[in-house]
C-alpha positions as CSV (number, residue, x, y, z in Angstrom):
1,X,-1.4,273.0,112.8
2,X,-3.2,275.8,114.5
3,X,-5.5,274.7,117.4
4,X,-8.0,276.5,119.6
5,X,-5.5,276.1,122.5
6,X,-3.0,278.1,120.5
7,X,-5.4,280.8,119.8
8,X,-6.4,281.0,123.4
9,X,-2.7,281.2,124.4
10,X,-2.0,283.9,121.7
11,X,-5.0,286.0,122.9
12,X,-3.8,285.8,126.5
13,X,-0.3,286.9,125.4
14,X,-1.6,289.8,123.4
15,X,-3.7,290.9,126.4
16,X,-0.5,290.7,128.5
17,X,1.4,292.8,126.1
18,X,-1.3,295.4,126.1
19,X,-1.1,295.4,130.0
20,X,2.6,295.9,129.7
21,X,2.3,299.1,127.7
22,X,4.4,297.3,125.1
23,X,6.1,298.9,122.2
24,X,5.6,295.8,120.1
25,X,2.8,295.7,117.5
26,X,0.0,293.2,117.9
27,X,-1.7,290.7,115.7
28,X,1.4,288.9,114.2
29,X,1.1,287.0,111.0
30,X,3.3,284.3,112.7
31,X,2.0,283.9,116.3
32,X,3.9,280.7,116.8
33,X,7.0,278.8,115.7
34,X,5.0,275.6,115.7
35,X,4.7,274.0,112.3
36,X,7.4,276.3,110.8
37,X,10.8,275.8,109.3
38,X,13.2,278.7,109.9
39,X,16.8,279.1,108.9
40,X,19.7,281.1,110.2
41,X,20.7,284.1,108.0
42,X,24.2,285.5,108.2
43,X,24.0,288.4,105.8
44,X,27.7,289.2,106.3
45,X,29.2,289.2,102.7
46,X,30.1,292.8,102.0
47,X,32.5,292.7,99.2
48,X,31.8,295.3,96.5
49,X,35.5,295.6,95.8
50,X,36.2,291.8,95.8
51,X,36.8,291.6,99.5
52,X,39.8,290.3,101.4
53,X,38.5,286.7,101.0
54,X,38.8,287.0,97.2
55,X,41.5,289.5,96.4
56,X,44.2,286.8,96.7
57,X,43.2,283.2,95.7
58,X,45.3,281.8,98.5
59,X,43.2,283.8,101.0
60,X,39.8,282.4,99.9
61,X,37.9,281.5,103.1
62,X,34.6,280.0,101.7
63,X,34.0,276.4,100.6
64,X,30.9,276.8,98.3
65,X,30.1,279.3,95.6
66,X,26.6,280.9,95.2
67,X,24.7,280.7,91.9
68,X,24.6,284.4,91.1
69,X,22.6,284.2,87.9
70,X,19.4,285.7,89.5
71,X,21.0,288.6,91.4
72,X,20.4,292.1,90.2
73,X,23.9,293.3,91.3
74,X,27.1,291.2,91.4
75,X,30.7,292.1,91.8
76,X,34.0,290.8,90.4
77,X,36.3,288.8,92.6
78,X,39.4,288.0,90.6
79,X,38.6,284.3,90.7
80,X,37.8,282.2,87.6
81,X,35.0,279.7,86.9
82,X,35.9,276.3,85.2
83,X,34.8,277.8,81.8
84,X,37.3,280.7,82.2
85,X,34.8,283.4,83.0
86,X,35.3,285.7,85.9
87,X,33.5,284.6,89.1
88,X,31.2,287.2,90.6
89,X,29.7,287.5,94.1
90,X,26.8,289.3,95.6
91,X,26.9,291.9,98.4
92,X,24.7,291.2,101.4
93,X,23.8,294.8,102.2
94,X,22.4,295.4,98.7
95,X,18.7,295.6,99.1
96,X,18.3,293.7,95.8
97,X,20.3,290.8,97.3
98,X,18.1,290.5,100.3
99,X,15.0,290.8,98.1
100,X,16.2,287.9,96.0
101,X,16.8,285.7,99.0
102,X,13.3,286.4,100.4
103,X,11.7,285.8,97.1
104,X,13.4,282.3,97.1
105,X,12.0,281.7,100.6
106,X,8.5,282.4,99.4
107,X,8.9,280.4,96.1
108,X,10.2,277.3,97.9
109,X,8.3,277.4,101.1
110,X,10.9,278.3,103.8
111,X,8.8,280.1,106.5
112,X,11.5,282.7,107.3
113,X,14.9,283.4,108.9
114,X,16.6,284.3,112.1
115,X,18.7,287.4,111.4
116,X,22.1,286.9,113.1
117,X,23.3,289.9,115.1
118,X,26.7,289.5,116.6
119,X,27.5,291.0,119.9
120,X,30.2,293.3,118.5
121,X,27.9,294.7,115.8
122,X,25.0,295.1,118.2
123,X,27.0,297.1,120.7
124,X,29.1,299.1,118.3
125,X,28.3,302.7,117.4
126,X,27.3,303.8,114.9
127,X,25.3,300.8,113.8
128,X,27.0,298.9,111.0
129,X,26.0,297.1,107.8
130,X,24.3,294.3,109.8
131,X,21.6,296.8,110.7
132,X,21.3,297.7,107.0
133,X,20.8,294.0,106.2
134,X,18.1,293.8,108.9
135,X,16.3,296.8,107.6
136,X,16.2,295.3,104.1
137,X,15.1,292.0,105.5
138,X,12.0,293.4,107.3
139,X,11.0,295.2,104.1
140,X,11.3,292.0,102.1
141,X,9.5,290.0,104.7
142,X,6.5,292.3,104.1
143,X,6.6,291.8,100.4
144,X,7.0,288.0,100.6
145,X,5.0,287.2,103.7
146,X,8.0,285.6,105.5
147,X,8.8,285.6,109.2
148,X,11.9,287.3,110.7
149,X,13.4,287.2,114.1
150,X,16.5,288.6,115.8
151,X,19.2,286.1,116.9
152,X,21.8,287.6,119.1
153,X,25.1,285.7,118.8
154,X,27.3,286.3,121.9
155,X,30.5,285.9,119.8
156,X,32.7,288.9,120.5
157,X,31.6,289.4,124.1
158,X,34.7,290.2,126.2
159,X,34.6,288.9,129.8
160,X,35.3,291.6,132.4
161,X,34.5,294.3,129.8
162,X,31.1,293.3,128.4
163,X,27.9,291.7,129.6
164,X,24.6,290.8,128.0
165,X,22.8,293.8,129.3
166,X,24.5,295.8,126.7
167,X,22.2,294.0,124.3
168,X,19.2,295.5,126.0
169,X,20.1,298.9,124.5
170,X,20.4,297.4,121.1
171,X,17.0,295.7,121.5
172,X,15.5,299.1,122.4
173,X,17.1,300.6,119.3
174,X,15.8,297.8,117.1
175,X,12.2,298.2,118.5
176,X,12.2,302.0,118.5
177,X,14.3,303.0,115.5
178,X,14.2,300.0,113.1
179,X,10.6,299.0,114.2
180,X,11.6,295.4,114.0
181,X,8.6,294.2,115.9
182,X,6.2,296.6,114.3
183,X,7.3,297.5,110.8
184,X,4.8,297.9,108.0
185,X,1.1,297.1,107.5
186,X,1.5,293.5,108.8
187,X,3.6,292.3,111.7
188,X,5.9,289.7,110.1
189,X,8.1,289.4,113.2
190,X,8.1,285.7,114.4
191,X,6.3,285.2,117.7
192,X,6.1,282.1,119.9
193,X,3.4,281.6,122.5
194,X,2.0,284.8,121.1
195,X,5.1,286.9,122.0
196,X,7.9,288.3,119.9
197,X,10.7,285.7,119.8
198,X,14.3,286.8,120.5
199,X,17.2,284.3,120.3
200,X,20.4,284.3,122.4
201,X,23.0,282.0,120.9
202,X,26.3,280.9,122.3
203,X,25.2,279.7,125.8
204,X,27.2,277.0,127.4
205,X,30.0,276.4,124.8
206,X,33.4,275.6,126.5
207,X,35.4,277.4,123.7
208,X,34.0,280.8,124.6
209,X,36.1,283.1,126.8
210,X,33.1,284.1,129.0
211,X,31.3,282.2,131.8
212,X,27.6,281.8,131.7
213,X,27.5,282.8,135.3
214,X,29.0,286.3,135.1
215,X,27.8,288.0,131.9
216,X,24.3,289.0,133.3
217,X,22.6,286.5,131.0
218,X,19.8,285.8,133.4
219,X,19.2,289.5,133.7
220,X,19.0,289.9,130.0
221,X,16.5,287.1,129.8
222,X,14.5,288.7,132.5
223,X,14.6,292.0,130.6
224,X,13.3,290.5,127.4
225,X,10.5,288.6,129.2
226,X,9.4,291.2,131.8
227,X,10.5,294.8,130.9
228,X,7.3,296.8,130.9
229,X,8.0,298.5,127.6
230,X,10.4,296.3,125.6
231,X,9.8,293.0,127.3
232,X,6.8,290.6,126.9
233,X,9.0,288.5,124.6
234,X,9.6,284.8,124.3
235,X,13.3,283.7,124.5
236,X,15.1,280.9,122.7
237,X,18.6,279.9,123.8
238,X,21.2,278.4,121.5
239,X,23.1,275.8,123.4
240,X,25.6,272.9,122.6
241,X,24.4,269.5,121.4
242,X,25.2,267.9,124.8
243,X,23.5,270.6,126.9
244,X,21.3,267.9,128.6
245,X,24.2,265.8,129.9
246,X,26.6,268.7,130.4
247,X,29.5,266.9,128.7
248,X,31.6,266.8,125.5
249,X,30.8,270.0,123.7
250,X,29.2,271.7,126.7
251,X,30.4,273.3,129.8
252,X,30.0,271.0,132.9
253,X,28.0,273.6,134.8
254,X,24.4,272.8,136.0
255,X,23.7,276.6,136.0
256,X,23.0,276.1,132.2
257,X,19.9,274.1,133.2
258,X,18.7,276.9,135.3
259,X,19.1,279.3,132.4
260,X,17.3,276.8,130.1
261,X,14.3,276.7,132.4
262,X,14.0,280.4,132.2
263,X,13.7,280.2,128.4
264,X,10.6,279.4,126.2
265,X,12.5,277.5,123.5
266,X,15.8,275.6,123.2
267,X,17.9,275.2,120.1
268,X,20.9,272.8,120.4
269,X,23.7,273.4,117.9
270,X,24.2,270.1,116.0
271,X,26.4,271.0,113.1
272,X,29.3,268.6,112.8
273,X,27.8,266.4,115.6
274,X,26.2,264.0,113.1
275,X,27.5,262.7,109.8
276,X,26.4,260.3,107.0
277,X,29.8,258.6,107.2
278,X,28.8,256.5,110.2
279,X,26.4,253.6,110.3
280,X,23.1,254.0,112.2
281,X,23.7,257.7,112.6
282,X,20.1,258.6,112.1
283,X,19.2,256.2,115.0
284,X,21.6,258.1,117.2
285,X,20.1,261.5,116.0
286,X,16.6,260.2,116.6
287,X,17.4,259.0,120.2
288,X,19.1,262.2,121.0
289,X,16.2,264.4,119.8
290,X,13.7,262.2,121.7
291,X,15.6,262.5,125.0
292,X,16.0,266.3,124.5
293,X,12.3,266.7,123.8
294,X,11.3,264.6,126.9
295,X,13.6,266.8,129.2
296,X,12.2,270.0,127.7
297,X,8.6,268.9,128.1
298,X,9.1,268.1,131.7
299,X,10.6,271.6,132.2
300,X,7.9,273.4,130.2
301,X,10.3,274.4,127.5
302,X,9.7,274.0,123.8
303,X,12.4,272.3,121.7
304,X,13.8,273.0,118.2
305,X,16.0,270.4,116.6
306,X,18.6,271.5,114.1
307,X,19.0,270.1,110.6
308,X,21.8,270.9,108.2
309,X,22.8,269.8,104.7
310,X,26.5,269.1,105.1
311,X,29.7,270.8,106.2
312,X,33.0,272.0,104.7
313,X,35.6,274.4,105.9
314,X,38.7,273.4,104.0
315,X,39.6,276.9,103.0
316,X,38.7,278.5,106.3
317,X,40.8,275.9,108.2
318,X,43.9,277.0,106.3
319,X,43.7,280.4,108.0
320,X,42.2,279.6,111.5
321,X,44.7,278.2,113.9
322,X,42.0,277.2,116.4
323,X,40.4,274.8,114.0
324,X,43.3,272.3,114.4
325,X,44.8,271.8,111.0
326,X,43.6,271.9,107.4
327,X,40.4,270.0,106.9
328,X,39.3,268.1,103.8
329,X,36.7,269.5,101.4
330,X,33.1,268.4,102.2
331,X,34.2,266.6,105.4
332,X,30.6,266.0,106.2
333,X,29.3,265.2,102.6
334,X,25.8,266.1,101.5
335,X,25.3,262.8,99.7
336,X,23.2,264.5,97.1
337,X,20.7,265.7,99.7
338,X,20.1,262.4,101.4
339,X,21.8,263.4,104.6
340,X,19.7,266.6,104.9
341,X,16.5,264.8,104.0
342,X,17.2,261.9,106.4
343,X,17.6,264.4,109.3
344,X,14.4,266.2,108.5
345,X,12.4,263.0,108.3
346,X,14.0,261.6,111.5
347,X,13.3,264.8,113.5
348,X,9.7,264.9,112.4
349,X,9.3,261.2,113.2
350,X,10.9,261.8,116.7
351,X,8.2,264.4,117.5
352,X,9.6,267.7,116.4
353,X,7.0,270.4,116.1
354,X,9.3,273.0,114.5
355,X,12.7,273.0,112.8
356,X,15.8,275.2,112.6
357,X,18.0,274.9,109.4
358,X,21.7,275.7,109.6
359,X,22.1,277.8,107.5
360,X,20.5,279.8,104.6
361,X,23.6,281.6,103.3
362,X,26.6,280.2,105.2
363,X,29.2,279.3,102.4
364,X,32.2,279.7,104.7
365,X,31.4,276.4,106.4
366,X,29.5,274.8,103.5
367,X,26.1,274.6,105.2
368,X,24.2,276.9,102.8
369,X,20.8,275.9,101.5
370,X,20.3,278.8,99.1
371,X,21.3,278.5,95.4
372,X,24.8,277.2,95.1
373,X,26.6,276.4,91.9
374,X,27.8,272.9,90.9
375,X,30.7,274.5,89.0
376,X,32.6,276.7,91.6
377,X,35.8,278.7,90.9
378,X,39.0,276.8,90.4
379,X,42.6,277.9,90.9
380,X,45.8,277.5,92.9
381,X,45.7,277.7,96.6
382,X,42.0,276.8,97.2
383,X,39.4,274.0,96.7
384,X,35.6,274.2,96.8
385,X,32.8,271.7,97.3
386,X,30.3,271.2,94.5
387,X,26.6,270.2,94.5
388,X,27.0,266.4,93.7
389,X,25.5,267.2,90.3
390,X,22.3,268.5,91.8
391,X,20.7,271.8,90.5
392,X,21.5,274.9,92.4
393,X,18.0,275.1,94.1
394,X,18.1,271.5,95.3
395,X,18.3,272.3,99.0
396,X,15.7,275.1,98.8
397,X,13.4,272.5,97.3
398,X,14.1,269.9,100.0
399,X,13.6,272.6,102.7
400,X,10.1,273.4,101.3
401,X,9.2,269.7,101.2
402,X,10.5,269.4,104.8
403,X,8.1,272.2,105.8
404,X,5.2,270.3,104.2
405,X,6.2,267.1,105.9
406,X,6.3,268.9,109.3
407,X,2.8,270.2,108.8
408,X,1.4,266.8,107.6
409,X,0.9,268.1,104.0
410,X,3.0,265.3,102.5
411,X,3.9,261.7,103.3
412,X,7.5,260.6,104.3
413,X,9.6,259.0,101.6
414,X,11.1,255.5,101.8
415,X,14.5,255.4,103.7
416,X,17.3,256.6,101.5
417,X,15.1,258.2,98.9
418,X,14.4,261.9,98.1
419,X,11.2,263.6,97.3
420,X,10.4,263.7,93.5
421,X,10.3,267.1,91.9
422,X,9.8,268.9,88.7
423,X,13.1,270.6,87.9
424,X,12.9,274.4,87.3
């Protein structure tokens, strides 16, 4: 998928970075997001003592259970598997956990992950376990030749007290102290248009307490793109599904379009917006993606469609009042992988040049693509989704096949059919 034009653009970008006196390393292994499939990575399960989400079965807040058979370190939870054995869980800030995840990425062909960094963690001192996970990730990225990128999630930003320019200090810290854009012998940080890619997620959602007009978001974008030392970056914005029409799940504020035009890439959040339970849903998804791509092309902004395997937040909904009542298990069913694969094929056919997968390790909302067991814990007070009889690596396999499809390395399958595989 690399073309001479891409190399020319990358060379120009590297020259610009040098002129900037940039603190970022040059010659990235991943100079562009084009032709790549990346996933979101939470890395927020820190439960060596069982954690509050497992100590009391009635307080369980996740809907899927990881297959922990390959982890070097696991921890007891107090829950029981169907066979009566104690259910164990991993800890995200164990280096061996992150190493296992990146090994899977390499084995199955996922190009890399966006490391989520929430506003509260990014602006808190001292830096917390999310920074530990990030440090482990950039090491594992070296070993397994995977791409990594920082995704700032604005969740936790308090209007009137906080603004996005607080993240500038964190970005300086990540560049100077963590060496996120220059760690190791090879630069594994994901670039786009030849520049380090930074994501700002949570722009334009009406359920957020902040306004996109008064949190210095434009100033932060300008810092990332133009600061003489820490800038020279590409910026991707995470926006609602209906960002283009400014309705439904989006704030009705045309200022959002001004912000989008300042960005290099756009990622609409589509989890829960499409479901296999409706007829002709992939037609609606296709048309939506095509219209988004056309708008972005006219504005000179690249576009990243989101794909996800399914959704479930039954257990979380029992504890979160804002969700609006208890939800059923697997409210957006995976259909054995057909829903996920249909999205991938539809997005590619609609003209997608890159894909974002939600998510790698998100078991709270049942969107995880990493290895999940078909026999989750059972007990009073909670219910969990299974894998529809599929092996635990089923969605990693489909993701790798999706990357091959995106790059033209395999043909599409017939509608409603999945790629054939040799089971591990």
